[in-house]
C-alpha positions as CSV (number, residue, x, y, z in Angstrom):
1,M,-1.1,17.7,18.9
2,T,0.0,15.7,16.1
3,A,2.1,11.8,17.6
4,Q,4.8,11.0,16.4
5,P,4.4,7.8,13.3
6,Q,3.8,4.4,14.6
7,T,6.4,1.3,13.3
8,I,4.3,-0.6,11.4
9,P,4.9,-4.5,11.6
10,V,5.1,-6.3,8.6
11,R,5.5,-9.7,7.0
12,I,7.2,-10.1,3.8
13,Y,6.8,-13.1,1.5
14,D,9.9,-13.4,-1.6
15,R,7.9,-15.9,-3.9
16,E,9.0,-16.6,-7.1
17,Q,8.4,-13.7,-9.2
18,H,7.1,-10.9,-6.4
19,I,7.9,-9.6,-3.4
20,V,5.2,-10.0,-1.6
21,L,4.7,-7.7,2.2
22,A,1.6,-7.1,4.2
23,A,1.5,-4.2,6.7
24,P,-1.8,-3.2,8.8
25,L,-2.6,0.4,9.4
26,P,-5.4,0.4,11.2
27,G,-8.5,2.9,10.7
28,L,-7.2,4.4,7.9
29,E,-9.0,5.5,4.3
30,P,-7.4,4.3,1.3
31,E,-6.5,7.9,0.7
32,N,-4.5,8.4,3.7
33,I,-1.8,5.6,2.7
34,S,1.0,6.3,0.5
35,V,3.8,4.2,-0.6
36,D,7.4,5.0,-2.6
37,I,9.0,1.8,-4.0
38,A,12.7,2.1,-5.1
39,R,14.7,-1.0,-6.2
40,D,14.8,-2.7,-3.0
41,K,13.2,-0.3,-0.5
42,V,9.7,0.2,0.4
43,V,8.3,3.6,2.1
44,I,5.0,3.0,3.5
45,M,2.9,6.2,5.2
46,G,0.0,6.7,6.8
47,E,-1.9,10.1,8.1
48,E,-3.2,11.0,10.9
49,R,-6.6,10.0,10.7
50,G,-8.9,11.5,13.7
51,P,-9.3,15.5,15.2
52,R,-9.9,14.5,18.3
53,Q,-8.6,11.9,18.9
54,H,-6.3,14.1,21.2
55,G,-9.2,16.4,22.8
56,P,-9.7,16.9,26.3
57,E,-12.3,14.1,27.3
58,V,-9.6,11.1,26.0
59,V,-9.1,9.3,29.4
60,V,-6.9,7.0,28.2
61,D,-4.4,7.1,24.8
62,E,-3.3,3.4,23.9
63,W,-4.6,3.5,20.7
64,T,-3.8,6.3,17.4
65,I,-5.3,5.8,14.2
66,G,-1.9,7.0,12.4
67,P,0.5,8.6,11.9
68,Y,1.8,5.3,10.8
69,Y,5.7,5.3,9.0
70,R,7.9,2.3,8.1
71,E,10.8,2.0,5.7
72,V,11.5,-1.6,4.5
73,S,14.3,-2.5,2.8
74,L,13.5,-6.0,0.2
75,P,15.8,-8.9,-0.3
76,G,15.9,-8.5,-3.3
77,T,14.9,-5.6,-6.5
78,V,11.8,-5.0,-7.7
79,D,9.4,-2.5,-10.5
80,G,7.6,-0.5,-8.4
81,S,5.6,0.6,-11.3
82,L,3.8,-2.4,-11.9
83,A,3.2,-3.0,-8.1
84,N,-0.3,-3.6,-6.9
85,A,-1.3,-2.6,-3.7
86,T,-4.5,-3.5,-1.9
87,Y,-5.8,-2.7,1.7
88,G,-8.8,-3.9,3.1
89,N,-8.7,-4.9,7.0
90,G,-6.8,-2.5,7.6
91,V,-4.1,-4.5,5.9
92,L,-2.2,-3.2,3.0
93,V,-0.7,-5.8,1.3
94,L,2.2,-4.9,-2.1
95,S,2.9,-7.5,-4.5
96,M,5.5,-5.7,-6.4
97,P,7.1,-7.7,-9.7
98,K,10.8,-9.0,-8.9
99,S,12.9,-6.9,-11.6
100,A,13.2,-9.4,-14.4
101,D,17.4,-7.5,-15.3
102,D,19.9,-5.1,-13.6
103,R,18.2,-2.0,-16.1
104,P,17.7,0.7,-13.1
105,A,13.6,0.9,-11.7
106,P,12.2,4.3,-11.5
107,Q,11.4,5.4,-8.0
108,V,7.6,5.3,-7.9
109,N,5.2,7.0,-5.5
110,F,1.6,6.4,-4.9
111,Q,-1.7,7.0,-3.2
112,L,-4.5,4.0,-2.4
113,H,-7.3,4.8,-4.8
114,P,-10.6,4.4,-3.0
115,V,-12.4,1.2,-4.4
116,A,-15.3,1.2,-1.5
117,A,-15.6,2.5,2.3
118,T,-12.1,1.4,3.6
119,R,-11.3,-0.6,0.7
120,G,-8.5,0.4,-1.9
121,E,-6.2,-0.5,-4.5
122,R,-3.7,0.3,-6.7
123,V,-3.3,-1.7,-9.6
124,G,0.3,-1.6,-11.7
125,H,0.4,-5.3,-13.5
126,T,-3.1,-8.0,-14.5
127,G,-2.1,-11.8,-14.9
128,M,1.1,-14.2,-14.2
129,D,2.3,-13.3,-17.5
130,I,3.0,-9.3,-16.2
131,N,1.2,-7.2,-18.4
132,R,1.0,-3.5,-17.4
133,S,-2.5,-2.4,-16.5
134,S,-3.8,0.3,-14.0
135,T,-6.4,1.0,-11.9
136,L,-8.0,2.6,-14.8
137,E,-8.3,-0.3,-16.8
138,H,-9.1,-2.7,-13.7
139,E,-11.9,-0.8,-12.7
140,L,-13.4,-0.7,-16.7
141,K,-12.8,-4.5,-17.0
142,H,-14.7,-5.2,-13.3
143,A,-17.8,-2.7,-14.7
144,S,-17.6,-5.1,-17.8
145,E,-18.0,-7.9,-16.5
146,K,-20.6,-6.8,-14.4
147,K,-23.3,-5.6,-16.7
148,F,-23.4,-8.8,-18.1
């Protein structure tokens, strides 16, 4: 038996260069979370986790671990290809650079990359001057820093 998707509450912050969205997704692993970003819209999905959530031994069923779904309209347009995502302590945080001009921003879909148990990320940019990057480049940079 598959549960109906739960609505995710969100907080949205409108910063000078970014729009930041925070959403609780308790109990998921990073690879269970996917995000779609298209100009001024974000869709967050979290897959149901745990095959025994609906077993006959459940006496009270007030909380499940997914599935989660939320579609959110943003207060401005963003470049989803440069979005950074982190997931830790059951909270997803998306940092999305505002679009610099009226060029159509590409629609982006991604899943989080596990960096540790129950922690994940997706790197699209680095630095205050937004420089395109990737999760792999980010990991390699931090791995070389740890060697010293």
